[in-house]
TITI-524246 format. One record per residue: z, y, x of N, C-alpha, C, O in turn. Coordinates in nm, 2 decimals. Layout:
N
<atom><n_z>Z</n_z><n_y>Y</n_y><n_x>X</n_x><ca_z>Z</ca_z><ca_y>Y</ca_y><ca_x>X</ca_x><c_z>Z</c_z><c_y>Y</c_y><c_x>X</c_x><o_z>Z</o_z><o_y>Y</o_y><o_x>X</o_x></atom>
...
This chain:
70
<atom><n_z>-3.96</n_z><n_y>-2.12</n_y><n_x>-4.35</n_x><ca_z>-3.92</ca_z><ca_y>-2.02</ca_y><ca_x>-4.24</ca_x><c_z>-3.77</c_z><c_y>-2.02</c_y><c_x>-4.22</c_x><o_z>-3.72</o_z><o_y>-1.94</o_y><o_x>-4.15</o_x></atom>
<atom><n_z>-3.70</n_z><n_y>-2.11</n_y><n_x>-4.28</n_x><ca_z>-3.56</ca_z><ca_y>-2.12</ca_y><ca_x>-4.25</ca_x><c_z>-3.54</c_z><c_y>-2.21</c_y><c_x>-4.13</c_x><o_z>-3.59</o_z><o_y>-2.32</o_y><o_x>-4.12</o_x></atom>
<atom><n_z>-3.45</n_z><n_y>-2.16</n_y><n_x>-4.04</n_x><ca_z>-3.42</ca_z><ca_y>-2.24</ca_y><ca_x>-3.93</ca_x><c_z>-3.27</c_z><c_y>-2.27</c_y><c_x>-3.94</c_x><o_z>-3.19</o_z><o_y>-2.19</o_y><o_x>-3.97</o_x></atom>
<atom><n_z>-3.24</n_z><n_y>-2.40</n_y><n_x>-3.91</n_x><ca_z>-3.10</ca_z><ca_y>-2.44</ca_y><ca_x>-3.91</ca_x><c_z>-3.03</c_z><c_y>-2.41</c_y><c_x>-3.78</c_x><o_z>-3.09</o_z><o_y>-2.44</o_y><o_x>-3.67</o_x></atom>
<atom><n_z>-2.92</n_z><n_y>-2.35</n_y><n_x>-3.79</n_x><ca_z>-2.84</ca_z><ca_y>-2.32</ca_y><ca_x>-3.67</ca_x><c_z>-2.72</c_z><c_y>-2.41</c_y><c_x>-3.67</c_x><o_z>-2.67</o_z><o_y>-2.45</o_y><o_x>-3.78</o_x></atom>
<atom><n_z>-2.67</n_z><n_y>-2.44</n_y><n_x>-3.55</n_x><ca_z>-2.55</ca_z><ca_y>-2.52</ca_y><ca_x>-3.54</ca_x><c_z>-2.43</c_z><c_y>-2.44</c_y><c_x>-3.59</c_x><o_z>-2.43</o_z><o_y>-2.32</o_y><o_x>-3.58</o_x></atom>
<atom><n_z>-2.34</n_z><n_y>-2.51</n_y><n_x>-3.65</n_x><ca_z>-2.22</ca_z><ca_y>-2.44</ca_y><ca_x>-3.70</ca_x><c_z>-2.14</c_z><c_y>-2.38</c_y><c_x>-3.59</c_x><o_z>-2.14</o_z><o_y>-2.43</o_y><o_x>-3.48</o_x></atom>
<atom><n_z>-2.08</n_z><n_y>-2.27</n_y><n_x>-3.62</n_x><ca_z>-2.00</ca_z><ca_y>-2.20</ca_y><ca_x>-3.52</ca_x><c_z>-1.86</c_z><c_y>-2.28</c_y><c_x>-3.50</c_x><o_z>-1.79</o_z><o_y>-2.31</o_y><o_x>-3.60</o_x></atom>
<atom><n_z>-1.84</n_z><n_y>-2.32</n_y><n_x>-3.38</n_x><ca_z>-1.71</ca_z><ca_y>-2.39</ca_y><ca_x>-3.35</ca_x><c_z>-1.60</c_z><c_y>-2.30</c_y><c_x>-3.30</c_x><o_z>-1.62</o_z><o_y>-2.19</o_y><o_x>-3.27</o_x></atom>
<atom><n_z>-1.49</n_z><n_y>-2.36</n_y><n_x>-3.30</n_x><ca_z>-1.37</ca_z><ca_y>-2.28</ca_y><ca_x>-3.25</ca_x><c_z>-1.39</c_z><c_y>-2.24</c_y><c_x>-3.10</c_x><o_z>-1.35</o_z><o_y>-2.14</o_y><o_x>-3.06</o_x></atom>
<atom><n_z>-1.45</n_z><n_y>-2.33</n_y><n_x>-3.02</n_x><ca_z>-1.47</ca_z><ca_y>-2.30</ca_y><ca_x>-2.88</ca_x><c_z>-1.57</c_z><c_y>-2.19</c_y><c_x>-2.86</c_x><o_z>-1.55</o_z><o_y>-2.11</o_y><o_x>-2.77</o_x></atom>
<atom><n_z>-1.67</n_z><n_y>-2.17</n_y><n_x>-2.95</n_x><ca_z>-1.76</ca_z><ca_y>-2.06</ca_y><ca_x>-2.94</ca_x><c_z>-1.68</c_z><c_y>-1.93</c_y><c_x>-2.97</c_x><o_z>-1.70</o_z><o_y>-1.83</o_y><o_x>-2.89</o_x></atom>
<atom><n_z>-1.60</n_z><n_y>-1.93</n_y><n_x>-3.07</n_x><ca_z>-1.52</ca_z><ca_y>-1.81</ca_y><ca_x>-3.10</ca_x><c_z>-1.43</c_z><c_y>-1.77</c_y><c_x>-2.98</c_x><o_z>-1.42</o_z><o_y>-1.66</o_y><o_x>-2.95</o_x></atom>
<atom><n_z>-1.36</n_z><n_y>-1.87</n_y><n_x>-2.93</n_x><ca_z>-1.26</ca_z><ca_y>-1.85</ca_y><ca_x>-2.82</ca_x><c_z>-1.34</c_z><c_y>-1.80</c_y><c_x>-2.70</c_x><o_z>-1.28</o_z><o_y>-1.70</o_y><o_x>-2.63</o_x></atom>
<atom><n_z>-1.45</n_z><n_y>-1.85</n_y><n_x>-2.67</n_x><ca_z>-1.52</ca_z><ca_y>-1.80</ca_y><ca_x>-2.55</ca_x><c_z>-1.57</c_z><c_y>-1.66</c_y><c_x>-2.56</c_x><o_z>-1.57</o_z><o_y>-1.58</o_y><o_x>-2.47</o_x></atom>
<atom><n_z>-1.61</n_z><n_y>-1.63</n_y><n_x>-2.68</n_x><ca_z>-1.66</ca_z><ca_y>-1.49</ca_y><ca_x>-2.71</ca_x><c_z>-1.54</c_z><c_y>-1.39</c_y><c_x>-2.70</c_x><o_z>-1.55</o_z><o_y>-1.28</o_y><o_x>-2.65</o_x></atom>
<atom><n_z>-1.42</n_z><n_y>-1.43</n_y><n_x>-2.75</n_x><ca_z>-1.31</ca_z><ca_y>-1.35</ca_y><ca_x>-2.75</ca_x><c_z>-1.26</c_z><c_y>-1.33</c_y><c_x>-2.60</c_x><o_z>-1.21</o_z><o_y>-1.22</o_y><o_x>-2.56</o_x></atom>
<atom><n_z>-1.27</n_z><n_y>-1.43</n_y><n_x>-2.52</n_x><ca_z>-1.24</ca_z><ca_y>-1.42</ca_y><ca_x>-2.38</ca_x><c_z>-1.33</c_z><c_y>-1.32</c_y><c_x>-2.31</c_x><o_z>-1.28</o_z><o_y>-1.25</o_y><o_x>-2.22</o_x></atom>
<atom><n_z>-1.46</n_z><n_y>-1.33</n_y><n_x>-2.34</n_x><ca_z>-1.55</ca_z><ca_y>-1.23</ca_y><ca_x>-2.28</ca_x><c_z>-1.51</c_z><c_y>-1.09</c_y><c_x>-2.31</c_x><o_z>-1.51</o_z><o_y>-1.00</o_y><o_x>-2.23</o_x></atom>
<atom><n_z>-1.49</n_z><n_y>-1.07</n_y><n_x>-2.44</n_x><ca_z>-1.45</ca_z><ca_y>-0.93</ca_y><ca_x>-2.49</ca_x><c_z>-1.32</c_z><c_y>-0.89</c_y><c_x>-2.42</c_x><o_z>-1.31</o_z><o_y>-0.77</o_y><o_x>-2.38</o_x></atom>
<atom><n_z>-1.22</n_z><n_y>-0.98</n_y><n_x>-2.41</n_x><ca_z>-1.09</ca_z><ca_y>-0.95</ca_y><ca_x>-2.35</ca_x><c_z>-1.11</c_z><c_y>-0.91</c_y><c_x>-2.20</c_x><o_z>-1.05</o_z><o_y>-0.81</o_y><o_x>-2.16</o_x></atom>
<atom><n_z>-1.19</n_z><n_y>-0.98</n_y><n_x>-2.13</n_x><ca_z>-1.22</ca_z><ca_y>-0.95</ca_y><ca_x>-1.99</ca_x><c_z>-1.28</c_z><c_y>-0.81</c_y><c_x>-1.97</c_x><o_z>-1.24</o_z><o_y>-0.74</o_y><o_x>-1.89</o_x></atom>
<atom><n_z>-1.37</n_z><n_y>-0.78</n_y><n_x>-2.06</n_x><ca_z>-1.44</ca_z><ca_y>-0.65</ca_y><ca_x>-2.05</ca_x><c_z>-1.34</c_z><c_y>-0.54</c_y><c_x>-2.08</c_x><o_z>-1.33</o_z><o_y>-0.43</o_y><o_x>-2.01</o_x></atom>
<atom><n_z>-1.25</n_z><n_y>-0.56</n_y><n_x>-2.18</n_x><ca_z>-1.15</ca_z><ca_y>-0.46</ca_y><ca_x>-2.22</ca_x><c_z>-1.05</c_z><c_y>-0.44</c_y><c_x>-2.11</c_x><o_z>-1.01</o_z><o_y>-0.33</o_y><o_x>-2.08</o_x></atom>
<atom><n_z>-1.01</n_z><n_y>-0.55</n_y><n_x>-2.05</n_x><ca_z>-0.91</ca_z><ca_y>-0.55</ca_y><ca_x>-1.93</ca_x><c_z>-0.97</c_z><c_y>-0.47</c_y><c_x>-1.82</c_x><o_z>-0.90</o_z><o_y>-0.39</o_y><o_x>-1.75</o_x></atom>
<atom><n_z>-1.10</n_z><n_y>-0.49</n_y><n_x>-1.79</n_x><ca_z>-1.17</ca_z><ca_y>-0.42</ca_y><ca_x>-1.68</ca_x><c_z>-1.17</c_z><c_y>-0.27</c_y><c_x>-1.71</c_x><o_z>-1.14</o_z><o_y>-0.18</o_y><o_x>-1.62</o_x></atom>
<atom><n_z>-1.20</n_z><n_y>-0.23</n_y><n_x>-1.83</n_x><ca_z>-1.21</ca_z><ca_y>-0.09</ca_y><ca_x>-1.87</ca_x><c_z>-1.07</c_z><c_y>-0.02</c_y><c_x>-1.86</c_x><o_z>-1.06</o_z><o_y>0.09</o_y><o_x>-1.81</o_x></atom>
<atom><n_z>-0.97</n_z><n_y>-0.09</n_y><n_x>-1.91</n_x><ca_z>-0.83</ca_z><ca_y>-0.03</ca_y><ca_x>-1.91</ca_x><c_z>-0.78</c_z><c_y>-0.02</c_y><c_x>-1.76</c_x><o_z>-0.71</o_z><o_y>0.08</o_y><o_x>-1.73</o_x></atom>
<atom><n_z>-0.81</n_z><n_y>-0.12</n_y><n_x>-1.68</n_x><ca_z>-0.76</ca_z><ca_y>-0.11</ca_y><ca_x>-1.54</ca_x><c_z>-0.83</c_z><c_y>0.01</c_y><c_x>-1.47</c_x><o_z>-0.76</o_z><o_y>0.08</o_y><o_x>-1.39</o_x></atom>
<atom><n_z>-0.96</n_z><n_y>0.03</n_y><n_x>-1.49</n_x><ca_z>-1.03</ca_z><ca_y>0.14</ca_y><ca_x>-1.42</ca_x><c_z>-0.98</c_z><c_y>0.27</c_y><c_x>-1.48</c_x><o_z>-0.96</o_z><o_y>0.37</o_y><o_x>-1.40</o_x></atom>
<atom><n_z>-0.94</n_z><n_y>0.28</n_y><n_x>-1.61</n_x><ca_z>-0.89</ca_z><ca_y>0.40</ca_y><ca_x>-1.67</ca_x><c_z>-0.75</c_z><c_y>0.43</c_y><c_x>-1.61</c_x><o_z>-0.72</o_z><o_y>0.55</o_y><o_x>-1.59</o_x></atom>
<atom><n_z>-0.67</n_z><n_y>0.33</n_y><n_x>-1.60</n_x><ca_z>-0.53</ca_z><ca_y>0.35</ca_y><ca_x>-1.54</ca_x><c_z>-0.54</c_z><c_y>0.40</c_y><c_x>-1.40</c_x><o_z>-0.46</o_z><o_y>0.48</o_y><o_x>-1.36</o_x></atom>
<atom><n_z>-0.64</n_z><n_y>0.34</n_y><n_x>-1.32</n_x><ca_z>-0.65</ca_z><ca_y>0.38</ca_y><ca_x>-1.18</ca_x><c_z>-0.68</c_z><c_y>0.53</c_y><c_x>-1.17</c_x><o_z>-0.65</o_z><o_y>0.60</o_y><o_x>-1.07</o_x></atom>
<atom><n_z>-0.75</n_z><n_y>0.58</n_y><n_x>-1.27</n_x><ca_z>-0.79</ca_z><ca_y>0.73</ca_y><ca_x>-1.26</ca_x><c_z>-0.68</c_z><c_y>0.81</c_y><c_x>-1.33</c_x><o_z>-0.66</o_z><o_y>0.93</o_y><o_x>-1.29</o_x></atom>
<atom><n_z>-0.61</n_z><n_y>0.76</n_y><n_x>-1.43</n_x><ca_z>-0.51</ca_z><ca_y>0.84</ca_y><ca_x>-1.50</ca_x><c_z>-0.38</c_z><c_y>0.86</c_y><c_x>-1.43</c_x><o_z>-0.32</o_z><o_y>0.97</o_y><o_x>-1.44</o_x></atom>
<atom><n_z>-0.34</n_z><n_y>0.77</n_y><n_x>-1.35</n_x><ca_z>-0.21</ca_z><ca_y>0.78</ca_y><ca_x>-1.28</ca_x><c_z>-0.21</c_z><c_y>0.90</c_y><c_x>-1.18</c_x><o_z>-0.12</o_z><o_y>0.98</o_y><o_x>-1.19</o_x></atom>
<atom><n_z>-0.31</n_z><n_y>0.92</n_y><n_x>-1.09</n_x><ca_z>-0.31</ca_z><ca_y>1.03</ca_y><ca_x>-1.00</ca_x><c_z>-0.33</c_z><c_y>1.16</c_y><c_x>-1.08</c_x><o_z>-0.27</o_z><o_y>1.27</o_y><o_x>-1.04</o_x></atom>
<atom><n_z>-0.41</n_z><n_y>1.16</n_y><n_x>-1.19</n_x><ca_z>-0.42</ca_z><ca_y>1.28</ca_y><ca_x>-1.27</ca_x><c_z>-0.29</c_z><c_y>1.32</c_y><c_x>-1.33</c_x><o_z>-0.26</o_z><o_y>1.44</o_y><o_x>-1.34</o_x></atom>
<atom><n_z>-0.22</n_z><n_y>1.23</n_y><n_x>-1.38</n_x><ca_z>-0.09</ca_z><ca_y>1.26</ca_y><ca_x>-1.45</ca_x><c_z>0.01</c_z><c_y>1.31</c_y><c_x>-1.34</c_x><o_z>0.09</o_z><o_y>1.40</o_y><o_x>-1.37</o_x></atom>
<atom><n_z>0.01</n_z><n_y>1.25</n_y><n_x>-1.22</n_x><ca_z>0.10</ca_z><ca_y>1.30</ca_y><ca_x>-1.12</ca_x><c_z>0.07</c_z><c_y>1.44</c_y><c_x>-1.08</c_x><o_z>0.15</o_z><o_y>1.53</o_y><o_x>-1.07</o_x></atom>
<atom><n_z>-0.06</n_z><n_y>1.47</n_y><n_x>-1.06</n_x><ca_z>-0.11</ca_z><ca_y>1.60</ca_y><ca_x>-1.03</ca_x><c_z>-0.07</c_z><c_y>1.70</c_y><c_x>-1.14</c_x><o_z>-0.03</o_z><o_y>1.81</o_y><o_x>-1.11</o_x></atom>
<atom><n_z>-0.10</n_z><n_y>1.67</n_y><n_x>-1.26</n_x><ca_z>-0.06</ca_z><ca_y>1.75</ca_y><ca_x>-1.37</ca_x><c_z>0.09</c_z><c_y>1.78</c_y><c_x>-1.38</c_x><o_z>0.13</o_z><o_y>1.90</o_y><o_x>-1.41</o_x></atom>
<atom><n_z>0.17</n_z><n_y>1.68</n_y><n_x>-1.36</n_x><ca_z>0.31</ca_z><ca_y>1.70</ca_y><ca_x>-1.36</ca_x><c_z>0.36</c_z><c_y>1.80</c_y><c_x>-1.25</c_x><o_z>0.44</o_z><o_y>1.88</o_y><o_x>-1.27</o_x></atom>
<atom><n_z>0.30</n_z><n_y>1.78</n_y><n_x>-1.13</n_x><ca_z>0.33</ca_z><ca_y>1.88</ca_y><ca_x>-1.02</ca_x><c_z>0.29</c_z><c_y>2.02</c_y><c_x>-1.05</c_x><o_z>0.37</o_z><o_y>2.11</o_y><o_x>-1.02</o_x></atom>
<atom><n_z>0.18</n_z><n_y>2.03</n_y><n_x>-1.11</n_x><ca_z>0.13</ca_z><ca_y>2.17</ca_y><ca_x>-1.15</ca_x><c_z>0.23</c_z><c_y>2.23</c_y><c_x>-1.25</c_x><o_z>0.26</o_z><o_y>2.35</o_y><o_x>-1.24</o_x></atom>
<atom><n_z>0.27</n_z><n_y>2.15</n_y><n_x>-1.35</n_x><ca_z>0.36</ca_z><ca_y>2.20</ca_y><ca_x>-1.45</ca_x><c_z>0.49</c_z><c_y>2.24</c_y><c_x>-1.39</c_x><o_z>0.55</o_z><o_y>2.35</o_y><o_x>-1.42</o_x></atom>
<atom><n_z>0.55</n_z><n_y>2.16</n_y><n_x>-1.29</n_x><ca_z>0.67</ca_z><ca_y>2.19</ca_y><ca_x>-1.23</ca_x><c_z>0.66</c_z><c_y>2.32</c_y><c_x>-1.14</c_x><o_z>0.75</o_z><o_y>2.40</o_y><o_x>-1.15</o_x></atom>
<atom><n_z>0.55</n_z><n_y>2.34</n_y><n_x>-1.07</n_x><ca_z>0.53</ca_z><ca_y>2.46</ca_y><ca_x>-0.99</ca_x><c_z>0.53</c_z><c_y>2.58</c_y><c_x>-1.08</c_x><o_z>0.59</o_z><o_y>2.68</o_y><o_x>-1.05</o_x></atom>
<atom><n_z>0.45</n_z><n_y>2.57</n_y><n_x>-1.19</n_x><ca_z>0.44</ca_z><ca_y>2.69</ca_y><ca_x>-1.28</ca_x><c_z>0.58</c_z><c_y>2.72</c_y><c_x>-1.34</c_x><o_z>0.62</o_z><o_y>2.84</o_y><o_x>-1.35</o_x></atom>
<atom><n_z>0.65</n_z><n_y>2.62</n_y><n_x>-1.38</n_x><ca_z>0.79</ca_z><ca_y>2.65</ca_y><ca_x>-1.44</ca_x><c_z>0.88</c_z><c_y>2.71</c_y><c_x>-1.34</c_x><o_z>0.96</o_z><o_y>2.80</o_y><o_x>-1.37</o_x></atom>
<atom><n_z>0.87</n_z><n_y>2.66</n_y><n_x>-1.21</n_x><ca_z>0.96</ca_z><ca_y>2.72</ca_y><ca_x>-1.11</ca_x><c_z>0.92</c_z><c_y>2.86</c_y><c_x>-1.09</c_x><o_z>1.01</o_z><o_y>2.95</o_y><o_x>-1.08</o_x></atom>
<atom><n_z>0.79</n_z><n_y>2.89</n_y><n_x>-1.08</n_x><ca_z>0.76</ca_z><ca_y>3.03</ca_y><ca_x>-1.06</ca_x><c_z>0.79</c_z><c_y>3.12</c_y><c_x>-1.17</c_x><o_z>0.84</o_z><o_y>3.24</o_y><o_x>-1.15</o_x></atom>
<atom><n_z>0.78</n_z><n_y>3.07</n_y><n_x>-1.29</n_x><ca_z>0.82</ca_z><ca_y>3.15</ca_y><ca_x>-1.41</ca_x><c_z>0.97</c_z><c_y>3.17</c_y><c_x>-1.41</c_x><o_z>1.02</o_z><o_y>3.28</o_y><o_x>-1.45</o_x></atom>
<atom><n_z>1.04</n_z><n_y>3.07</n_y><n_x>-1.38</n_x><ca_z>1.19</ca_z><ca_y>3.08</ca_y><ca_x>-1.38</ca_x><c_z>1.24</c_z><c_y>3.18</c_y><c_x>-1.27</c_x><o_z>1.33</o_z><o_y>3.26</o_y><o_x>-1.30</o_x></atom>
<atom><n_z>1.17</n_z><n_y>3.18</n_y><n_x>-1.16</n_x><ca_z>1.21</ca_z><ca_y>3.28</ca_y><ca_x>-1.05</ca_x><c_z>1.18</c_z><c_y>3.42</c_y><c_x>-1.10</c_x><o_z>1.26</o_z><o_y>3.51</o_y><o_x>-1.08</o_x></atom>
<atom><n_z>1.07</n_z><n_y>3.44</n_y><n_x>-1.17</n_x><ca_z>1.03</ca_z><ca_y>3.57</ca_y><ca_x>-1.22</ca_x><c_z>1.13</c_z><c_y>3.62</c_y><c_x>-1.32</c_x><o_z>1.17</o_z><o_y>3.74</o_y><o_x>-1.32</o_x></atom>
<atom><n_z>1.16</n_z><n_y>3.54</n_y><n_x>-1.42</n_x><ca_z>1.25</ca_z><ca_y>3.58</ca_y><ca_x>-1.53</ca_x><c_z>1.39</c_z><c_y>3.60</c_y><c_x>-1.47</c_x><o_z>1.46</o_z><o_y>3.69</o_y><o_x>-1.51</o_x></atom>
<atom><n_z>1.43</n_z><n_y>3.52</n_y><n_x>-1.37</n_x><ca_z>1.56</ca_z><ca_y>3.53</ca_y><ca_x>-1.31</ca_x><c_z>1.58</c_z><c_y>3.66</c_y><c_x>-1.24</c_x><o_z>1.69</o_z><o_y>3.72</o_y><o_x>-1.24</o_x></atom>
<atom><n_z>1.47</n_z><n_y>3.70</n_y><n_x>-1.17</n_x><ca_z>1.48</ca_z><ca_y>3.83</ca_y><ca_x>-1.10</ca_x><c_z>1.48</c_z><c_y>3.95</c_y><c_x>-1.19</c_x><o_z>1.54</o_z><o_y>4.05</o_y><o_x>-1.15</o_x></atom>
<atom><n_z>1.42</n_z><n_y>3.94</n_y><n_x>-1.31</n_x><ca_z>1.43</ca_z><ca_y>4.05</ca_y><ca_x>-1.40</ca_x><c_z>1.56</c_z><c_y>4.06</c_y><c_x>-1.47</c_x><o_z>1.61</o_z><o_y>4.17</o_y><o_x>-1.50</o_x></atom>
<atom><n_z>1.63</n_z><n_y>3.95</n_y><n_x>-1.50</n_x><ca_z>1.75</ca_z><ca_y>3.95</ca_y><ca_x>-1.57</ca_x><c_z>1.88</c_z><c_y>3.95</c_y><c_x>-1.48</c_x><o_z>1.99</o_z><o_y>3.96</o_y><o_x>-1.53</o_x></atom>
<atom><n_z>1.86</n_z><n_y>3.94</n_y><n_x>-1.35</n_x><ca_z>1.98</ca_z><ca_y>3.93</ca_y><ca_x>-1.27</ca_x><c_z>2.05</c_z><c_y>4.06</c_y><c_x>-1.27</c_x><o_z>2.00</o_z><o_y>4.17</o_y><o_x>-1.26</o_x></atom>
<atom><n_z>2.18</n_z><n_y>4.05</n_y><n_x>-1.27</n_x><ca_z>2.27</ca_z><ca_y>4.17</ca_y><ca_x>-1.28</ca_x><c_z>2.29</c_z><c_y>4.22</c_y><c_x>-1.14</c_x><o_z>2.30</o_z><o_y>4.14</o_y><o_x>-1.04</o_x></atom>
<atom><n_z>2.30</n_z><n_y>4.35</n_y><n_x>-1.12</n_x><ca_z>2.33</ca_z><ca_y>4.41</ca_y><ca_x>-1.00</ca_x><c_z>2.48</c_z><c_y>4.44</c_y><c_x>-1.00</c_x><o_z>2.52</o_z><o_y>4.52</o_y><o_x>-1.08</o_x></atom>
<atom><n_z>2.55</n_z><n_y>4.39</n_y><n_x>-0.91</n_x><ca_z>2.70</ca_z><ca_y>4.41</ca_y><ca_x>-0.90</ca_x><c_z>2.72</c_z><c_y>4.50</c_y><c_x>-0.78</c_x><o_z>2.69</o_z><o_y>4.47</o_y><o_x>-0.67</o_x></atom>
<atom><n_z>2.79</n_z><n_y>4.61</n_y><n_x>-0.81</n_x><ca_z>2.82</ca_z><ca_y>4.71</ca_y><ca_x>-0.71</ca_x><c_z>2.97</c_z><c_y>4.70</c_y><c_x>-0.68</c_x><o_z>3.05</o_z><o_y>4.72</o_y><o_x>-0.78</o_x></atom>
<atom><n_z>3.00</n_z><n_y>4.69</n_y><n_x>-0.56</n_x><ca_z>3.15</ca_z><ca_y>4.68</ca_y><ca_x>-0.52</ca_x><c_z>3.18</c_z><c_y>4.81</c_y><c_x>-0.45</c_x><o_z>3.12</o_z><o_y>4.84</o_y><o_x>-0.35</o_x></atom>
<atom><n_z>3.28</n_z><n_y>4.88</n_y><n_x>-0.49</n_x><ca_z>3.32</ca_z><ca_y>5.00</ca_y><ca_x>-0.43</ca_x><c_z>3.46</c_z><c_y>4.99</c_y><c_x>-0.38</c_x><o_z>3.55</o_z><o_y>4.93</o_y><o_x>-0.45</o_x></atom>
<atom><n_z>3.48</n_z><n_y>5.03</n_y><n_x>-0.26</n_x><ca_z>3.62</ca_z><ca_y>5.02</ca_y><ca_x>-0.20</ca_x><c_z>3.68</c_z><c_y>5.16</c_y><c_x>-0.21</c_x><o_z>3.63</o_z><o_y>5.26</o_y><o_x>-0.17</o_x></atom>
<atom><n_z>3.80</n_z><n_y>5.16</n_y><n_x>-0.27</n_x><ca_z>3.87</ca_z><ca_y>5.29</ca_y><ca_x>-0.29</ca_x><c_z>3.97</c_z><c_y>5.31</c_y><c_x>-0.18</c_x><o_z>4.04</o_z><o_y>5.41</o_y><o_x>-0.17</o_x></atom>
């Protein structure tokens, strides 16, 4: 019940690695295409939140200067 298989050659290993590399490249490219707009949107949201919080804190801490003319 033993069947003899041909020995694995260098070309067999290289072709298998190329197949795996192509699949990995496809997955990473599709992930990058989705991640870039999400990162830009997240960055904009963070900037808007920081701007609004800075305005709020600035209005609470701002000094009122009163000028009187004698």
